[in-house]
N, C-alpha and C positions, 0 to 999 in steps of 0.2 A: 504494500500500500504506500502511496506517496505521502511525504511529510505534510503535516497540516499547513505549514506556512506556504508550501508550494501550491496547495489547493486554494488557499485563500488568495494568493497572488493571482492565480489564473482566473478566479471568480471576479476579482477586482478589475483586472485588465480586460477580460473578455466576456464577463457575465452579461452585459447589456446586449452585446451582439448575439450571443447564444439565446437570450430571452427573446429578442426580436425575431430571430429565425424560427424559434418554436411557435411563437404567436402567429407569425405569418403563415406557417404551414398548417397549424391546427385550428386557428381562428377563435378559439375559446381560451380564456385566461386560465381556467382550472386545468384544462388539458395541457396547456403550455407550461404551467408550473410543474406538473408531473414530468413532462419531457425534459424540462430544464434540470430538475433534480436528478433524473436518471442519467442525463448527459454528464453531469459533474460527478456522479457516482462512478460511471464508467471511467472517467478521467482519473479519479482517485485510485481505482483498482488497477489501472493500466500502468503500473510502475515500471514495466519493461519498455514502454514507448519512449523513444528518444527524439528530441526536437532540435533542429538546427538553429532556430531563432524563434522570436515571439510570433512572427507571421506564420511559421510552420505550426506552432502550437494552436494559434487561432484557427487556422485552416482545418486542423485535426478536430478541434472542438466543433466547428461548424458541420463538418462531415458527420461526426458522431450524432450531433443534434438532429440533423436531417434524417439519419437512419432511425433514430429513436422515434421521431415523429411519424415516419412511414410505418414503423411497427405498430405504433399506437393507432394509426388510421386503419391498418389491417385488422387489428383486434376489435376496433369499434364497428367496423363493417360487418363483423360476424355476429354482432348482437342486434337483436330486434327489440326496440323500445316502443311502447305505446305513444301515440302522438301527443296525448295529454302530458306525459312526463317530459317530452322534448320541449314542448311549449312552456311548461312551468320552469324548466331549467334555464331559460333565457333571462339574463339579468336586465333590470331596468337601469338605464344609465342617466346620470345627470350631467354628463360631459357635453358641453356645447357642440363639440364636433359630431356627436351622435344624434343631434336633434335634426328634425326635418328641415330641409332647405340649406343644409350646410354642404359646401363644396368638398370639405374634408371627408365627410361620410361618403360622398359619391366616389371620390378617388379610392378610398379604402374598400368600398363595395366592388369597384371595378377590379382592384387587385385580388379580392377574395374570389371573384368569379373566374379568374384565370385558372386553367388546369395546372397541375404540377407534373412535369414541367409545362410551361415556362415560368410559373410563378416564382419559384425559388431562384432561378438564374436572373430573372428580371429584378427581384428584390436585391440580390447580392450586387448586381451591377448599378442599379439606380440609388439605392439607399446606403449600401455599405461601401460603394466605390471600387469594387473589385473589377479587374479587367477580365475579358473572356478567357485568356489563358489561365489565369488564377482560378476562375470558376471551374474550368474544365478539369484542373488538377483536383480541386476540392470534391467535385461530384463524380470524378473518375469517368468523364464523358469525353468523346472526341471534340476537339476544338471547333470544328465547323458546325457540329451539332449545337454547341453552346451558342455560337453566333446566330444560328437559325432560331433557337429558342428565344433569345433576347429580341431579335427582330420581330418574330411573330408575336411575342408578348407586348412589345411596344405598339405594334400595329393594332392589336386587339384593344389595348388601353385607349389608344387615340380614337378608335371608332366608338368605344363605349362612352367616352367623355365628350364627344363632339355633338 
């Protein structure tokens, strides 16, 4: 197991990014919290993983978070919940961005409506500032495929927001 100070340092430096990736993929805060915790649990148990620098550590954490989120989505897809429970689980928000007529909500909804991929690659490129080659390495995908995902995602967002 990794030392406590190593885990705390990784959470301080990269926790926000891992949280945003989990939230972008899973779309619900409760599910994202579970994925966030599981991602850092995997980090704490991966004491044999060696990193060249902080960017390598961050890319590793993003990759783990993405995989944890996909596993959670697969697990959720195998469960059948009554519609009443699903509707009751939706929280009421007092956030101005979540109110009707807000452009922020429209943009977030457009991102939520993207399939994955291209949602994760578009998020990493637009919000986190990663280049396509960096995203390709993180997602273990061919570079030209990542370029296609980003272009397709941007086009879909543009159409949804116009």
